[in-house]
C-alpha positions in Angstrom: -19.0 8.1 7.5 -19.7 10.5 10.4 -19.7 9.0 13.9 -17.8 5.8 12.9 -14.1 5.2 12.8 -12.8 3.1 9.9 -9.8 0.9 9.4 -8.4 -0.1 6.0 -6.3 -3.3 6.2 -4.0 -3.2 3.1 -1.8 -6.1 2.1 1.3 -4.9 0.2 3.2 -6.8 -2.6 0.3 -8.4 -4.5 1.6 -10.0 -7.7 5.1 -10.5 -6.4 4.7 -14.2 -6.6 1.7 -16.6 -7.0 2.1 -17.6 -3.3 2.0 -14.0 -2.1 -1.1 -13.3 -4.1 -2.9 -16.4 -2.9 -2.0 -15.6 0.7 -3.5 -12.1 0.3 -6.7 -13.4 -1.3 -7.0 -16.0 1.5 -6.5 -13.3 4.2 -9.3 -11.3 2.5 -11.8 -14.2 2.0 -11.2 -15.6 5.5 -10.0 -12.6 7.5 -9.8 -8.9 7.7 -7.7 -7.8 4.7 -9.8 -5.4 2.8 -7.4 -4.0 0.3 -4.2 -4.7 -1.6 -1.7 -3.0 -3.8 -0.1 -4.7 -6.8 3.5 -4.7 -8.0 2.9 -4.3 -11.7 6.5 -4.7 -12.8 6.6 -8.4 -11.9 5.7 -11.0 -14.5 2.7 -12.6 -12.8 1.1 -9.4 -11.7 -1.3 -8.8 -14.6 -2.8 -12.3 -14.3 -3.0 -12.1 -10.5 -4.8 -8.8 -10.7 -7.3 -10.2 -13.2 -7.8 -13.2 -10.9 -8.5 -10.9 -7.9 -11.0 -8.9 -9.9 -12.8 -12.2 -10.7 -12.5 -14.0 -7.4 -12.5 -11.2 -4.8 -14.9 -8.5 -6.0 -14.9 -6.8 -2.6 -11.2 -6.5 -2.3 -9.8 -3.0 -2.9 -7.1 -3.0 -5.6 -4.5 -0.3 -5.8 -1.0 0.0 -7.2 2.2 -0.5 -5.2 4.6 1.8 -7.2 8.0 0.2 -7.5 11.5 1.5 -8.1 13.6 -0.7 -5.8 12.8 -4.3 -6.9 12.8 -6.1 -10.2 13.1 -4.2 -13.4 11.2 -1.3 -15.0 8.1 -1.6 -17.2 9.5 1.0 -19.5 12.6 0.2 -21.6 15.6 0.8 -19.5 17.0 3.4 -21.9 13.9 5.5 -21.3 14.3 5.5 -17.6 18.1 5.3 -17.3 18.3 7.4 -14.2 16.3 4.8 -12.3 18.3 1.7 -13.1 21.7 0.0 -12.6 24.0 -1.1 -15.5 22.2 -4.4 -15.7 18.9 -2.6 -16.3 17.4 -3.6 -13.0 16.1 -1.1 -10.4 18.6 -0.1 -7.7 18.2 -1.9 -4.4 16.7 -0.1 -1.4 20.1 0.4 0.2 21.3 2.1 -2.9 18.6 4.8 -2.7 20.9 7.4 -1.1 20.6 11.2 -1.4 23.3 11.1 -4.1 21.2 8.7 -6.2 18.0 10.8 -5.7 19.9 13.9 -7.0 20.6 11.9 -10.2 17.0 10.9 -10.8 15.1 12.6 -13.6 11.6 13.4 -12.4 10.1 12.9 -15.8 11.5 9.4 -16.0 10.2 8.5 -12.6 6.7 9.8 -13.4 6.8 8.0 -16.8 7.8 4.7 -15.2 5.1 4.9 -12.5 2.5 5.9 -15.0 3.4 2.8 -17.1 3.0 0.6 -14.0 -0.5 2.1 -13.4 -1.4 1.7 -17.1 -0.6 -2.1 -16.8 -2.9 -2.3 -13.8 -5.7 -0.6 -15.6 -5.3 -3.0 -18.5 -5.4 -6.0 -16.2 -8.2 -4.8 -13.9 -10.3 -3.0 -16.4 -10.6 0.0 -14.0 -8.5 2.6 -12.2 -6.7 1.7 -9.0 -8.4 2.4 -5.7 -5.3 4.2 -4.4 -1.5 4.4 -4.7 1.3 3.5 -2.3 4.8 2.3 -2.9 7.3 -0.5 -2.3 9.7 0.2 0.6 7.8 3.6 1.0 10.2 5.0 -1.6 7.5 7.4 -3.0 7.9 9.2 0.4 11.7 9.0 0.6 12.4 12.2 -1.3 10.2 15.3 -2.3 10.9 14.5 -6.0 9.3 11.0 -5.6 6.4 12.2 -3.5 5.6 14.9 -6.1 5.6 12.3 -8.8 3.1 10.1 -6.9 0.8 13.0 -6.0 0.8 14.1 -9.6 -0.4 10.7 -10.7 -2.9 10.5 -7.9 -4.3 13.8 -8.9 -4.6 12.7 -12.5 -6.5 9.6 -11.5 -8.5 11.2 -8.7 -7.5 8.6 -6.2 -6.2 8.7 -2.6 -2.7 7.7 -1.4 -1.3 6.0 1.7 -0.4 8.3 4.5 2.9 6.9 5.8 3.0 8.8 9.0 2.2 7.1 12.3 0.0 8.0 15.2 2.4 9.6 17.6 0.2 9.3 20.7 -0.3 5.6 20.2 3.0 4.6 18.6 3.8 2.0 21.3 0.8 -0.1 20.1 0.3 1.0 16.5 3.9 1.5 15.4 5.9 4.6 14.3 4.8 4.7 10.7 7.6 5.7 8.3 9.4 8.5 10.0 11.7 9.2 7.0 8.6 10.3 5.1 8.2 13.5 7.3 10.7 15.5 5.2 8.9 14.9 1.9 5.4 15.4 3.3 6.5 18.7 5.0 8.2 19.9 1.8 5.1 19.3 -0.3 2.5 20.3 2.3 0.3 22.1 -0.2 0.3 19.2 -2.7 -0.2 16.7 0.1 -3.2 18.6 1.5 -4.9 18.4 -1.9 -4.8 14.6 -2.1 -7.1 12.4 0.0 -5.4 10.1 2.5 -6.1 8.3 5.8 -5.2 10.0 9.1 -2.1 7.7 9.5 -0.6 4.3 9.1 -0.6 1.3 11.5 2.7 -0.6 11.0 2.6 -3.0 14.0 0.8 -6.3 13.8 -2.9 -6.1 14.6 -2.6 -9.1 17.0 -6.0 -10.2 18.1 -7.4 -6.8 17.5 -8.0 -5.9 21.2 -5.0 -3.6 21.9 -5.0 -2.2 18.4 -8.7 -1.4 18.7 -8.2 0.4 22.0 -5.4 2.4 20.5 -7.3 3.3 17.3 -10.3 4.4 19.3 -8.0 6.9 21.1 -6.1 8.0 18.0 -9.0 8.6 15.7 -12.0 10.9 16.1 -15.4 9.7 14.8 -15.5 9.9 11.0 -11.7 9.5 10.6 -9.9 6.7 8.7 -6.7 4.8 9.4 -4.8 2.3 7.3 -3.0 -0.8 8.6 -0.2 -2.1 6.4 0.5 -5.9 6.3 2.3 -8.5 4.3 0.4 -11.8 4.2 1.4 -14.5 1.7 2.3 -18.1 1.2 6.0 -18.9 1.2 7.5 -20.8 -1.7 10.8 -21.0 -3.6 9.9 -18.2 -5.9 9.4 -15.9 -2.9 12.6 -17.0 -1.2 14.5 -16.1 -4.4 13.0 -12.5 -4.4 12.5 -11.5 -0.8 14.2 -11.7 2.6 10.7 -11.6 4.3 9.3 -15.1 3.8 8.0 -17.3 6.6 6.7 -14.2 8.4 4.2 -13.7 5.6 2.6 -17.1 6.4 2.4 -16.1 10.1 0.7 -12.8 9.0 -1.8 -14.8 6.8 -2.8 -16.9 9.8 -3.0 -13.9 12.2 -5.1 -11.8 9.8 -7.5 -14.7 9.4 -8.4 -14.6 13.1 -12.0 -13.6 13.5 -11.3 -12.0 16.9 -9.8 -9.0 15.1 -13.0 -8.0 13.4 -15.0 -8.6 16.6 -12.7 -6.6 18.9 -12.5 -3.7 16.4 -16.3 -3.7 16.0 -16.7 -3.6 19.8 -14.7 -0.4 19.8 -16.7 1.2 17.1 -14.2 0.6 14.3 -15.5 -0.7 11.0 -13.3 -2.3 8.3 -13.3 -0.5 4.9 -11.4 0.0 1.7 -10.0 3.2 0.2 -13.5 3.8 -1.3 -14.3 5.2 2.1 -12.3 8.2 1.1 -14.1 8.7 -2.2 -16.4 11.4 -1.0 -20.1 11.7 0.1 -22.4 9.0 -1.3 -19.6 6.8 -2.7 -18.0 5.3 0.4 -18.7 1.7 1.3 -17.6 -0.1 4.5 -16.8 -3.8 4.2 -19.4 -6.3 5.3 
């Protein structure tokens, strides 16, 4: 890994709908998406994960831990502090400090472990890494501690939600609200592998992003770019406010110029396996 900068391009929300999953596979086969994370509490997710394993063997597959969309995997009575009266997860806007104070840490860990167990059942292997829907695993120290505990159990990396301050104009700000939890759990955070930071802006044609990454990263370091490709259909419109934009991302991420411009700046595409340690890392062809 020394001497080369690496970029993981991770597509969130795999398994949300069939169209989202197909769009992600398409952006992987034809473009620069190297990794994805699956929402295992949605009905199609297990079949879609099995399909990705069979059809896209080079696609990194992780778990997108969920507590703000759909319903829990565990019986609602077992995770009562996480759900609303109708047994669904609270919406993102409902996750206030007051709600976090009412959450039982053991119930959150139990639910997220159950989501991971479904992934393992579907994929036949452990996830490549962990992140979370709406960045909620970084929204409160209690949530981050739960995710880091699970990552330690599995021996896998996690997303680093923090941005690259020096290049924020090009690469985005990351998730600024995560700073409190990361600082509060600095010791735990340091013990879990993660990229140097998160690119939250569109990669465009790769030229400006490549220039910025070359400045933000030292040789041997790894960044992650978060994206949301997908094909829009009625199922997606019923679940998400972000619809047509996913198709635009699918098209953009399939642009071969991105890979070319990144390579010209000494940046290779990779999966989270690049963080697995000496002798186990593998860049993407």
